[in-house]
HTML snippet that shows the backbone in 3Dmol.js (N, CA, C, O; Angstrom):
<script src="https://3Dmol.org/build/3Dmol-min.js"></script>
<div id="view" style="width:600px;height:400px;position:relative"></div>
<script>
const pdb = `
ATOM      1  N   MET A   1     -13.707 -47.052  52.966  1.00  0.00           N
ATOM      2  CA  MET A   1     -13.623 -45.607  52.988  1.00  0.00           C
ATOM      3  C   MET A   1     -12.235 -45.125  52.558  1.00  0.00           C
ATOM      4  O   MET A   1     -12.119 -44.151  51.815  1.00  0.00           O
ATOM      5  N   LEU A   2     -11.188 -45.802  53.021  1.00  0.00           N
ATOM      6  CA  LEU A   2      -9.824 -45.445  52.672  1.00  0.00           C
ATOM      7  C   LEU A   2      -9.583 -45.661  51.172  1.00  0.00           C
ATOM      8  O   LEU A   2      -8.856 -44.894  50.542  1.00  0.00           O
ATOM      9  N   LYS A   3     -10.194 -46.703  50.606  1.00  0.00           N
ATOM     10  CA  LYS A   3     -10.055 -46.957  49.174  1.00  0.00           C
ATOM     11  C   LYS A   3     -10.688 -45.831  48.360  1.00  0.00           C
ATOM     12  O   LYS A   3     -10.144 -45.436  47.329  1.00  0.00           O
ATOM     13  N   LEU A   4     -11.810 -45.318  48.803  1.00  0.00           N
ATOM     14  CA  LEU A   4     -12.499 -44.227  48.108  1.00  0.00           C
ATOM     15  C   LEU A   4     -11.642 -42.959  48.127  1.00  0.00           C
ATOM     16  O   LEU A   4     -11.508 -42.287  47.104  1.00  0.00           O
ATOM     17  N   ILE A   5     -11.077 -42.637  49.259  1.00  0.00           N
ATOM     18  CA  ILE A   5     -10.222 -41.450  49.367  1.00  0.00           C
ATOM     19  C   ILE A   5      -8.992 -41.611  48.480  1.00  0.00           C
ATOM     20  O   ILE A   5      -8.601 -40.668  47.793  1.00  0.00           O
ATOM     21  N   LEU A   6      -8.380 -42.788  48.485  1.00  0.00           N
ATOM     22  CA  LEU A   6      -7.225 -43.057  47.647  1.00  0.00           C
ATOM     23  C   LEU A   6      -7.583 -42.942  46.163  1.00  0.00           C
ATOM     24  O   LEU A   6      -6.806 -42.394  45.381  1.00  0.00           O
ATOM     25  N   LEU A   7      -8.734 -43.445  45.776  1.00  0.00           N
ATOM     26  CA  LEU A   7      -9.198 -43.353  44.389  1.00  0.00           C
ATOM     27  C   LEU A   7      -9.402 -41.893  43.985  1.00  0.00           C
ATOM     28  O   LEU A   7      -9.020 -41.508  42.880  1.00  0.00           O
ATOM     29  N   ILE A   8      -9.986 -41.085  44.844  1.00  0.00           N
ATOM     30  CA  ILE A   8     -10.209 -39.661  44.550  1.00  0.00           C
ATOM     31  C   ILE A   8      -8.869 -38.940  44.400  1.00  0.00           C
ATOM     32  O   ILE A   8      -8.707 -38.120  43.497  1.00  0.00           O
ATOM     33  N   VAL A   9      -7.912 -39.239  45.275  1.00  0.00           N
ATOM     34  CA  VAL A   9      -6.597 -38.606  45.201  1.00  0.00           C
ATOM     35  C   VAL A   9      -5.904 -38.984  43.893  1.00  0.00           C
ATOM     36  O   VAL A   9      -5.284 -38.130  43.259  1.00  0.00           O
ATOM     37  N   ILE A  10      -5.999 -40.240  43.484  1.00  0.00           N
ATOM     38  CA  ILE A  10      -5.369 -40.689  42.240  1.00  0.00           C
ATOM     39  C   ILE A  10      -6.011 -40.001  41.033  1.00  0.00           C
ATOM     40  O   ILE A  10      -5.304 -39.555  40.129  1.00  0.00           O
ATOM     41  N   VAL A  11      -7.322 -39.914  41.011  1.00  0.00           N
ATOM     42  CA  VAL A  11      -8.026 -39.258  39.896  1.00  0.00           C
ATOM     43  C   VAL A  11      -7.637 -37.783  39.829  1.00  0.00           C
ATOM     44  O   VAL A  11      -7.384 -37.265  38.741  1.00  0.00           O
ATOM     45  N   LEU A  12      -7.584 -37.104  40.961  1.00  0.00           N
ATOM     46  CA  LEU A  12      -7.199 -35.692  40.977  1.00  0.00           C
ATOM     47  C   LEU A  12      -5.754 -35.514  40.521  1.00  0.00           C
ATOM     48  O   LEU A  12      -5.442 -34.556  39.814  1.00  0.00           O
ATOM     49  N   ALA A  13      -4.869 -36.431  40.920  1.00  0.00           N
ATOM     50  CA  ALA A  13      -3.470 -36.341  40.503  1.00  0.00           C
ATOM     51  C   ALA A  13      -3.347 -36.530  38.998  1.00  0.00           C
ATOM     52  O   ALA A  13      -2.576 -35.818  38.355  1.00  0.00           O
ATOM     53  N   VAL A  14      -4.077 -37.458  38.428  1.00  0.00           N
ATOM     54  CA  VAL A  14      -4.041 -37.680  36.979  1.00  0.00           C
ATOM     55  C   VAL A  14      -4.571 -36.453  36.245  1.00  0.00           C
ATOM     56  O   VAL A  14      -3.982 -36.036  35.247  1.00  0.00           O
ATOM     57  N   LEU A  15      -5.657 -35.873  36.712  1.00  0.00           N
ATOM     58  CA  LEU A  15      -6.199 -34.666  36.079  1.00  0.00           C
ATOM     59  C   LEU A  15      -5.215 -33.504  36.173  1.00  0.00           C
ATOM     60  O   LEU A  15      -5.038 -32.762  35.207  1.00  0.00           O
ATOM     61  N   TRP A  16      -4.577 -33.342  37.323  1.00  0.00           N
ATOM     62  CA  TRP A  16      -3.607 -32.265  37.513  1.00  0.00           C
ATOM     63  C   TRP A  16      -2.413 -32.441  36.567  1.00  0.00           C
ATOM     64  O   TRP A  16      -1.952 -31.470  35.968  1.00  0.00           O
ATOM     65  N   LEU A  17      -1.917 -33.658  36.433  1.00  0.00           N
ATOM     66  CA  LEU A  17      -0.796 -33.923  35.527  1.00  0.00           C
ATOM     67  C   LEU A  17      -1.185 -33.698  34.068  1.00  0.00           C
ATOM     68  O   LEU A  17      -0.383 -33.200  33.278  1.00  0.00           O
ATOM     69  N   ALA A  18      -2.407 -34.062  33.714  1.00  0.00           N
ATOM     70  CA  ALA A  18      -2.865 -33.863  32.341  1.00  0.00           C
ATOM     71  C   ALA A  18      -2.943 -32.366  32.025  1.00  0.00           C
ATOM     72  O   ALA A  18      -2.537 -31.948  30.940  1.00  0.00           O
ATOM     73  N   ARG A  19      -3.447 -31.571  32.933  1.00  0.00           N
ATOM     74  CA  ARG A  19      -3.534 -30.125  32.712  1.00  0.00           C
ATOM     75  C   ARG A  19      -2.160 -29.489  32.664  1.00  0.00           C
ATOM     76  O   ARG A  19      -1.920 -28.593  31.855  1.00  0.00           O
ATOM     77  N   ALA A  20      -1.242 -29.946  33.530  1.00  0.00           N
ATOM     78  CA  ALA A  20       0.124 -29.410  33.536  1.00  0.00           C
ATOM     79  C   ALA A  20       0.833 -29.760  32.231  1.00  0.00           C
ATOM     80  O   ALA A  20       1.619 -28.959  31.725  1.00  0.00           O
ATOM     81  N   GLY A  21       0.570 -30.931  31.687  1.00  0.00           N
ATOM     82  CA  GLY A  21       1.169 -31.341  30.422  1.00  0.00           C
ATOM     83  C   GLY A  21       0.682 -30.493  29.261  1.00  0.00           C
ATOM     84  O   GLY A  21       1.446 -30.204  28.339  1.00  0.00           O
ATOM     85  N   ARG A  22      -0.572 -30.094  29.295  1.00  0.00           N
ATOM     86  CA  ARG A  22      -1.128 -29.249  28.230  1.00  0.00           C
ATOM     87  C   ARG A  22      -0.537 -27.851  28.272  1.00  0.00           C
ATOM     88  O   ARG A  22      -0.357 -27.224  27.229  1.00  0.00           O
ATOM     89  N   ARG A  23      -0.233 -27.357  29.463  1.00  0.00           N
ATOM     90  CA  ARG A  23       0.331 -26.016  29.582  1.00  0.00           C
ATOM     91  C   ARG A  23       1.739 -25.944  29.006  1.00  0.00           C
ATOM     92  O   ARG A  23       2.148 -24.893  28.513  1.00  0.00           O
ATOM     93  N   ARG A  24       2.478 -27.031  29.059  1.00  0.00           N
ATOM     94  CA  ARG A  24       3.857 -27.030  28.578  1.00  0.00           C
ATOM     95  C   ARG A  24       3.944 -26.994  27.064  1.00  0.00           C
ATOM     96  O   ARG A  24       4.966 -26.574  26.521  1.00  0.00           O
ATOM     97  N   VAL A  25       2.926 -27.412  26.385  1.00  0.00           N
ATOM     98  CA  VAL A  25       2.938 -27.401  24.926  1.00  0.00           C
ATOM     99  C   VAL A  25       2.844 -25.956  24.464  1.00  0.00           C
ATOM    100  O   VAL A  25       1.947 -25.224  24.882  1.00  0.00           O
ATOM    101  N   ASN A  26       3.768 -25.544  23.605  1.00  0.00           N
ATOM    102  CA  ASN A  26       3.774 -24.176  23.106  1.00  0.00           C
ATOM    103  C   ASN A  26       2.617 -23.973  22.140  1.00  0.00           C
ATOM    104  O   ASN A  26       2.375 -24.814  21.274  1.00  0.00           O
ATOM    105  N   PRO A  27       1.903 -22.863  22.281  1.00  0.00           N
ATOM    106  CA  PRO A  27       0.826 -22.590  21.326  1.00  0.00           C
ATOM    107  C   PRO A  27       1.428 -22.283  19.957  1.00  0.00           C
ATOM    108  O   PRO A  27       2.579 -21.856  19.872  1.00  0.00           O
ATOM    109  N   PRO A  28       0.669 -22.495  18.892  1.00  0.00           N
ATOM    110  CA  PRO A  28       1.197 -22.205  17.556  1.00  0.00           C
ATOM    111  C   PRO A  28       1.550 -20.724  17.442  1.00  0.00           C
ATOM    112  O   PRO A  28       0.884 -19.870  18.027  1.00  0.00           O
ATOM    113  N   ALA A  29       2.585 -20.437  16.697  1.00  0.00           N
ATOM    114  CA  ALA A  29       3.039 -19.060  16.525  1.00  0.00           C
ATOM    115  C   ALA A  29       1.959 -18.254  15.808  1.00  0.00           C
ATOM    116  O   ALA A  29       1.331 -18.722  14.858  1.00  0.00           O
ATOM    117  N   ALA A  30       1.765 -17.041  16.288  1.00  0.00           N
ATOM    118  CA  ALA A  30       0.764 -16.167  15.674  1.00  0.00           C
ATOM    119  C   ALA A  30       1.277 -15.693  14.322  1.00  0.00           C
ATOM    120  O   ALA A  30       2.431 -15.286  14.188  1.00  0.00           O
ATOM    121  N   ARG A  31       0.423 -15.752  13.347  1.00  0.00           N
ATOM    122  CA  ARG A  31       0.789 -15.296  12.006  1.00  0.00           C
ATOM    123  C   ARG A  31       0.419 -13.831  11.872  1.00  0.00           C
ATOM    124  O   ARG A  31      -0.653 -13.421  12.315  1.00  0.00           O
ATOM    125  N   PRO A  32       1.292 -13.034  11.266  1.00  0.00           N
ATOM    126  CA  PRO A  32       0.933 -11.629  11.069  1.00  0.00           C
ATOM    127  C   PRO A  32      -0.212 -11.513  10.069  1.00  0.00           C
ATOM    128  O   PRO A  32      -0.295 -12.286   9.114  1.00  0.00           O
ATOM    129  N   GLY A  33      -1.074 -10.562  10.291  1.00  0.00           N
ATOM    130  CA  GLY A  33      -2.219 -10.360   9.421  1.00  0.00           C
ATOM    131  C   GLY A  33      -1.792  -9.824   8.063  1.00  0.00           C
ATOM    132  O   GLY A  33      -0.630  -9.465   7.873  1.00  0.00           O
ATOM    133  N   PRO A  34      -2.711  -9.768   7.132  1.00  0.00           N
ATOM    134  CA  PRO A  34      -2.375  -9.243   5.814  1.00  0.00           C
ATOM    135  C   PRO A  34      -1.965  -7.786   5.915  1.00  0.00           C
ATOM    136  O   PRO A  34      -2.597  -6.999   6.621  1.00  0.00           O
ATOM    137  N   GLY A  35      -0.920  -7.439   5.216  1.00  0.00           N
ATOM    138  CA  GLY A  35      -0.442  -6.065   5.221  1.00  0.00           C
ATOM    139  C   GLY A  35       0.438  -5.738   6.397  1.00  0.00           C
ATOM    140  O   GLY A  35       0.934  -4.615   6.489  1.00  0.00           O
ATOM    141  N   ALA A  36       0.656  -6.681   7.309  1.00  0.00           N
ATOM    142  CA  ALA A  36       1.514  -6.424   8.459  1.00  0.00           C
ATOM    143  C   ALA A  36       2.970  -6.477   8.020  1.00  0.00           C
ATOM    144  O   ALA A  36       3.364  -7.369   7.269  1.00  0.00           O
ATOM    145  N   PRO A  37       3.767  -5.526   8.487  1.00  0.00           N
ATOM    146  CA  PRO A  37       5.177  -5.546   8.087  1.00  0.00           C
ATOM    147  C   PRO A  37       5.882  -6.756   8.678  1.00  0.00           C
ATOM    148  O   PRO A  37       5.644  -7.109   9.833  1.00  0.00           O
ATOM    149  N   SER A  38       6.748  -7.395   7.895  1.00  0.00           N
ATOM    150  CA  SER A  38       7.444  -8.585   8.363  1.00  0.00           C
ATOM    151  C   SER A  38       8.632  -8.206   9.236  1.00  0.00           C
ATOM    152  O   SER A  38       9.037  -8.995  10.090  1.00  0.00           O
ATOM    153  N   ALA A  39       9.190  -7.039   9.047  1.00  0.00           N
ATOM    154  CA  ALA A  39      10.309  -6.578   9.859  1.00  0.00           C
ATOM    155  C   ALA A  39      10.025  -5.139  10.283  1.00  0.00           C
ATOM    156  O   ALA A  39       9.269  -4.419   9.631  1.00  0.00           O
ATOM    157  N   ARG A  40      10.638  -4.746  11.371  1.00  0.00           N
ATOM    158  CA  ARG A  40      10.420  -3.378  11.846  1.00  0.00           C
ATOM    159  C   ARG A  40      11.131  -2.391  10.925  1.00  0.00           C
ATOM    160  O   ARG A  40      12.249  -2.631  10.471  1.00  0.00           O
ATOM    161  N   GLU A  41      10.460  -1.287  10.664  1.00  0.00           N
ATOM    162  CA  GLU A  41      11.036  -0.240   9.835  1.00  0.00           C
ATOM    163  C   GLU A  41      11.361   0.954  10.703  1.00  0.00           C
ATOM    164  O   GLU A  41      10.737   1.180  11.739  1.00  0.00           O
ATOM    165  N   ALA A  42      12.340   1.706  10.268  1.00  0.00           N
ATOM    166  CA  ALA A  42      12.674   2.943  10.965  1.00  0.00           C
ATOM    167  C   ALA A  42      11.528   3.939  10.780  1.00  0.00           C
ATOM    168  O   ALA A  42      10.905   3.997   9.720  1.00  0.00           O
ATOM    169  N   MET A  43      11.265   4.711  11.813  1.00  0.00           N
ATOM    170  CA  MET A  43      10.228   5.730  11.735  1.00  0.00           C
ATOM    171  C   MET A  43      10.881   7.065  11.379  1.00  0.00           C
ATOM    172  O   MET A  43      11.957   7.395  11.878  1.00  0.00           O
ATOM    173  N   VAL A  44      10.225   7.814  10.523  1.00  0.00           N
ATOM    174  CA  VAL A  44      10.697   9.144  10.124  1.00  0.00           C
ATOM    175  C   VAL A  44       9.546  10.117  10.336  1.00  0.00           C
ATOM    176  O   VAL A  44       8.392   9.708  10.466  1.00  0.00           O
ATOM    177  N   SER A  45       9.868  11.405  10.369  1.00  0.00           N
ATOM    178  CA  SER A  45       8.796  12.392  10.550  1.00  0.00           C
ATOM    179  C   SER A  45       8.698  13.276   9.310  1.00  0.00           C
ATOM    180  O   SER A  45       9.693  13.599   8.662  1.00  0.00           O
ATOM    181  N   CYS A  46       7.484  13.643   9.016  1.00  0.00           N
ATOM    182  CA  CYS A  46       7.197  14.498   7.863  1.00  0.00           C
ATOM    183  C   CYS A  46       7.825  15.873   8.107  1.00  0.00           C
ATOM    184  O   CYS A  46       7.665  16.453   9.181  1.00  0.00           O
ATOM    185  N   ALA A  47       8.540  16.387   7.099  1.00  0.00           N
ATOM    186  CA  ALA A  47       9.183  17.693   7.230  1.00  0.00           C
ATOM    187  C   ALA A  47       8.160  18.828   7.287  1.00  0.00           C
ATOM    188  O   ALA A  47       8.493  19.925   7.737  1.00  0.00           O
ATOM    189  N   GLN A  48       6.932  18.592   6.845  1.00  0.00           N
ATOM    190  CA  GLN A  48       5.908  19.638   6.836  1.00  0.00           C
ATOM    191  C   GLN A  48       5.110  19.662   8.136  1.00  0.00           C
ATOM    192  O   GLN A  48       4.968  20.716   8.756  1.00  0.00           O
ATOM    193  N   CYS A  49       4.585  18.499   8.555  1.00  0.00           N
ATOM    194  CA  CYS A  49       3.678  18.482   9.713  1.00  0.00           C
ATOM    195  C   CYS A  49       4.234  17.749  10.928  1.00  0.00           C
ATOM    196  O   CYS A  49       3.681  17.868  12.021  1.00  0.00           O
ATOM    197  N   GLY A  50       5.316  16.995  10.758  1.00  0.00           N
ATOM    198  CA  GLY A  50       5.913  16.286  11.884  1.00  0.00           C
ATOM    199  C   GLY A  50       5.315  14.924  12.174  1.00  0.00           C
ATOM    200  O   GLY A  50       5.707  14.283  13.149  1.00  0.00           O
ATOM    201  N   LEU A  51       4.387  14.467  11.368  1.00  0.00           N
ATOM    202  CA  LEU A  51       3.770  13.157  11.562  1.00  0.00           C
ATOM    203  C   LEU A  51       4.822  12.061  11.441  1.00  0.00           C
ATOM    204  O   LEU A  51       5.630  12.079  10.512  1.00  0.00           O
ATOM    205  N   HIS A  52       4.820  11.106  12.372  1.00  0.00           N
ATOM    206  CA  HIS A  52       5.748   9.977  12.295  1.00  0.00           C
ATOM    207  C   HIS A  52       5.115   8.853  11.482  1.00  0.00           C
ATOM    208  O   HIS A  52       3.949   8.507  11.671  1.00  0.00           O
ATOM    209  N   LEU A  53       5.916   8.288  10.570  1.00  0.00           N
ATOM    210  CA  LEU A  53       5.431   7.197   9.733  1.00  0.00           C
ATOM    211  C   LEU A  53       6.612   6.302   9.373  1.00  0.00           C
ATOM    212  O   LEU A  53       7.761   6.738   9.435  1.00  0.00           O
ATOM    213  N   PRO A  54       6.333   5.038   8.991  1.00  0.00           N
ATOM    214  CA  PRO A  54       7.416   4.130   8.601  1.00  0.00           C
ATOM    215  C   PRO A  54       8.151   4.670   7.376  1.00  0.00           C
ATOM    216  O   PRO A  54       7.543   5.271   6.490  1.00  0.00           O
ATOM    217  N   SER A  55       9.456   4.451   7.340  1.00  0.00           N
ATOM    218  CA  SER A  55      10.263   5.003   6.241  1.00  0.00           C
ATOM    219  C   SER A  55       9.826   4.458   4.887  1.00  0.00           C
ATOM    220  O   SER A  55      10.005   5.129   3.871  1.00  0.00           O
ATOM    221  N   GLY A  56       9.259   3.260   4.851  1.00  0.00           N
ATOM    222  CA  GLY A  56       8.800   2.691   3.590  1.00  0.00           C
ATOM    223  C   GLY A  56       7.584   3.394   3.018  1.00  0.00           C
ATOM    224  O   GLY A  56       7.316   3.279   1.821  1.00  0.00           O
ATOM    225  N   GLU A  57       6.844   4.116   3.838  1.00  0.00           N
ATOM    226  CA  GLU A  57       5.654   4.829   3.372  1.00  0.00           C
ATOM    227  C   GLU A  57       5.917   6.301   3.112  1.00  0.00           C
ATOM    228  O   GLU A  57       5.061   6.990   2.557  1.00  0.00           O
ATOM    229  N   ALA A  58       7.085   6.797   3.503  1.00  0.00           N
ATOM    230  CA  ALA A  58       7.408   8.211   3.359  1.00  0.00           C
ATOM    231  C   ALA A  58       7.769   8.538   1.911  1.00  0.00           C
ATOM    232  O   ALA A  58       8.329   7.710   1.193  1.00  0.00           O
ATOM    233  N   LEU A  59       7.441   9.750   1.501  1.00  0.00           N
ATOM    234  CA  LEU A  59       7.761  10.228   0.154  1.00  0.00           C
ATOM    235  C   LEU A  59       8.983  11.142   0.237  1.00  0.00           C
ATOM    236  O   LEU A  59       8.949  12.139   0.958  1.00  0.00           O
ATOM    237  N   PRO A  60      10.048  10.829  -0.474  1.00  0.00           N
ATOM    238  CA  PRO A  60      11.228  11.698  -0.437  1.00  0.00           C
ATOM    239  C   PRO A  60      10.985  12.977  -1.233  1.00  0.00           C
ATOM    240  O   PRO A  60      10.208  12.999  -2.188  1.00  0.00           O
ATOM    241  N   GLY A  61      11.658  14.022  -0.824  1.00  0.00           N
ATOM    242  CA  GLY A  61      11.540  15.288  -1.528  1.00  0.00           C
ATOM    243  C   GLY A  61      12.669  16.208  -1.125  1.00  0.00           C
ATOM    244  O   GLY A  61      13.510  15.854  -0.299  1.00  0.00           O
ATOM    245  N   ARG A  62      12.684  17.410  -1.720  1.00  0.00           N
ATOM    246  CA  ARG A  62      13.699  18.388  -1.330  1.00  0.00           C
ATOM    247  C   ARG A  62      13.416  18.828   0.097  1.00  0.00           C
ATOM    248  O   ARG A  62      12.321  19.299   0.406  1.00  0.00           O
ATOM    249  N   GLY A  63      14.392  18.675   0.950  1.00  0.00           N
ATOM    250  CA  GLY A  63      14.228  19.129   2.326  1.00  0.00           C
ATOM    251  C   GLY A  63      13.828  18.039   3.298  1.00  0.00           C
ATOM    252  O   GLY A  63      13.672  18.324   4.486  1.00  0.00           O
ATOM    253  N   GLY A  64      13.656  16.814   2.856  1.00  0.00           N
ATOM    254  CA  GLY A  64      13.320  15.738   3.785  1.00  0.00           C
ATOM    255  C   GLY A  64      12.345  14.745   3.198  1.00  0.00           C
ATOM    256  O   GLY A  64      12.250  14.574   1.983  1.00  0.00           O
ATOM    257  N   VAL A  65      11.619  14.091   4.096  1.00  0.00           N
ATOM    258  CA  VAL A  65      10.605  13.118   3.681  1.00  0.00           C
ATOM    259  C   VAL A  65       9.245  13.633   4.129  1.00  0.00           C
ATOM    260  O   VAL A  65       9.141  14.434   5.058  1.00  0.00           O
ATOM    261  N   PHE A  66       8.199  13.155   3.444  1.00  0.00           N
ATOM    262  CA  PHE A  66       6.867  13.702   3.677  1.00  0.00           C
ATOM    263  C   PHE A  66       5.835  12.593   3.782  1.00  0.00           C
ATOM    264  O   PHE A  66       6.036  11.491   3.270  1.00  0.00           O
ATOM    265  N   CYS A  67       4.730  12.893   4.449  1.00  0.00           N
ATOM    266  CA  CYS A  67       3.666  11.907   4.645  1.00  0.00           C
ATOM    267  C   CYS A  67       2.720  11.844   3.456  1.00  0.00           C
ATOM    268  O   CYS A  67       2.024  10.845   3.273  1.00  0.00           O
ATOM    269  N   SER A  68       2.686  12.895   2.647  1.00  0.00           N
ATOM    270  CA  SER A  68       1.774  12.897   1.501  1.00  0.00           C
ATOM    271  C   SER A  68       2.340  13.782   0.393  1.00  0.00           C
ATOM    272  O   SER A  68       3.248  14.585   0.605  1.00  0.00           O
ATOM    273  N   GLU A  69       1.770  13.604  -0.787  1.00  0.00           N
ATOM    274  CA  GLU A  69       2.178  14.422  -1.938  1.00  0.00           C
ATOM    275  C   GLU A  69       1.844  15.889  -1.692  1.00  0.00           C
ATOM    276  O   GLU A  69       2.601  16.773  -2.092  1.00  0.00           O
ATOM    277  N   GLY A  70       0.720  16.151  -1.040  1.00  0.00           N
ATOM    278  CA  GLY A  70       0.318  17.527  -0.756  1.00  0.00           C
ATOM    279  C   GLY A  70       1.295  18.239   0.169  1.00  0.00           C
ATOM    280  O   GLY A  70       1.617  19.407  -0.046  1.00  0.00           O
ATOM    281  N   HIS A  71       1.761  17.551   1.183  1.00  0.00           N
ATOM    282  CA  HIS A  71       2.718  18.166   2.099  1.00  0.00           C
ATOM    283  C   HIS A  71       4.071  18.378   1.420  1.00  0.00           C
ATOM    284  O   HIS A  71       4.754  19.369   1.680  1.00  0.00           O
ATOM    285  N   ARG A  72       4.451  17.449   0.555  1.00  0.00           N
ATOM    286  CA  ARG A  72       5.705  17.621  -0.173  1.00  0.00           C
ATOM    287  C   ARG A  72       5.608  18.857  -1.072  1.00  0.00           C
ATOM    288  O   ARG A  72       6.529  19.673  -1.105  1.00  0.00           O
ATOM    289  N   ALA A  73       4.499  18.997  -1.798  1.00  0.00           N
ATOM    290  CA  ALA A  73       4.321  20.144  -2.695  1.00  0.00           C
ATOM    291  C   ALA A  73       4.278  21.451  -1.912  1.00  0.00           C
ATOM    292  O   ALA A  73       4.884  22.440  -2.325  1.00  0.00           O
ATOM    293  N   ALA A  74       3.569  21.467  -0.788  1.00  0.00           N
ATOM    294  CA  ALA A  74       3.472  22.687   0.020  1.00  0.00           C
ATOM    295  C   ALA A  74       4.834  23.084   0.572  1.00  0.00           C
ATOM    296  O   ALA A  74       5.189  24.263   0.555  1.00  0.00           O
ATOM    297  N   TYR A  75       5.594  22.122   1.058  1.00  0.00           N
ATOM    298  CA  TYR A  75       6.920  22.413   1.606  1.00  0.00           C
ATOM    299  C   TYR A  75       7.838  22.949   0.521  1.00  0.00           C
ATOM    300  O   TYR A  75       8.543  23.937   0.729  1.00  0.00           O
ATOM    301  N   GLU A  76       7.831  22.292  -0.650  1.00  0.00           N
ATOM    302  CA  GLU A  76       8.706  22.724  -1.723  1.00  0.00           C
ATOM    303  C   GLU A  76       8.295  24.101  -2.272  1.00  0.00           C
ATOM    304  O   GLU A  76       9.144  24.856  -2.746  1.00  0.00           O
ATOM    305  N   LYS A  77       7.003  24.426  -2.210  1.00  0.00           N
ATOM    306  CA  LYS A  77       6.533  25.748  -2.643  1.00  0.00           C
ATOM    307  C   LYS A  77       7.004  26.820  -1.647  1.00  0.00           C
ATOM    308  O   LYS A  77       7.461  27.893  -2.042  1.00  0.00           O
ATOM    309  N   GLU A  78       6.883  26.509  -0.357  1.00  0.00           N
ATOM    310  CA  GLU A  78       7.308  27.463   0.689  1.00  0.00           C
ATOM    311  C   GLU A  78       8.820  27.676   0.687  1.00  0.00           C
ATOM    312  O   GLU A  78       9.294  28.777   0.969  1.00  0.00           O
ATOM    313  N   HIS A  79       9.575  26.628   0.371  1.00  0.00           N
ATOM    314  CA  HIS A  79      11.036  26.692   0.444  1.00  0.00           C
ATOM    315  C   HIS A  79      11.672  26.684  -0.943  1.00  0.00           C
ATOM    316  O   HIS A  79      12.774  26.164  -1.119  1.00  0.00           O
ATOM    317  N   ALA A  80      10.986  27.255  -1.920  1.00  0.00           N
ATOM    318  CA  ALA A  80      11.512  27.314  -3.285  1.00  0.00           C
ATOM    319  C   ALA A  80      12.708  28.260  -3.332  1.00  0.00           C
ATOM    320  O   ALA A  80      12.706  29.311  -2.692  1.00  0.00           O
ATOM    321  N   PRO A  81      13.728  27.876  -4.096  1.00  0.00           N
ATOM    322  CA  PRO A  81      14.897  28.775  -4.224  1.00  0.00           C
ATOM    323  C   PRO A  81      14.492  30.087  -4.915  1.00  0.00           C
ATOM    324  O   PRO A  81      13.704  30.091  -5.861  1.00  0.00           O
ATOM    325  N   LYS A  82      15.045  31.183  -4.421  1.00  0.00           N
ATOM    326  CA  LYS A  82      14.664  32.495  -4.955  1.00  0.00           C
ATOM    327  C   LYS A  82      15.773  33.075  -5.787  1.00  0.00           C
ATOM    328  O   LYS A  82      15.634  34.176  -6.320  1.00  0.00           O
TER     329      LYS A  82
END
`;
const viewer = $3Dmol.createViewer("view");
viewer.addModel(pdb, "pdb");
viewer.setStyle({}, {cartoon: {color: "spectrum"}});
viewer.zoomTo();
viewer.render();
</script>
């Protein structure tokens, strides 16, 4: 009976050590999906509507940056020099 209990304890200890060893292995690094930015970009807001977007996607114009060509045109029409 004592041999059986000792055998069960040894088997449980081996299983516990095997599971603990697997937890220590670092999982593979997650790869960014297609189109995901590799580095963080500064966020800017559209001068027309205030929408926040990455600076790489913003369109420059007179008076600031814009989220779309339509907003840039509307802003420049409203703020045209007189």
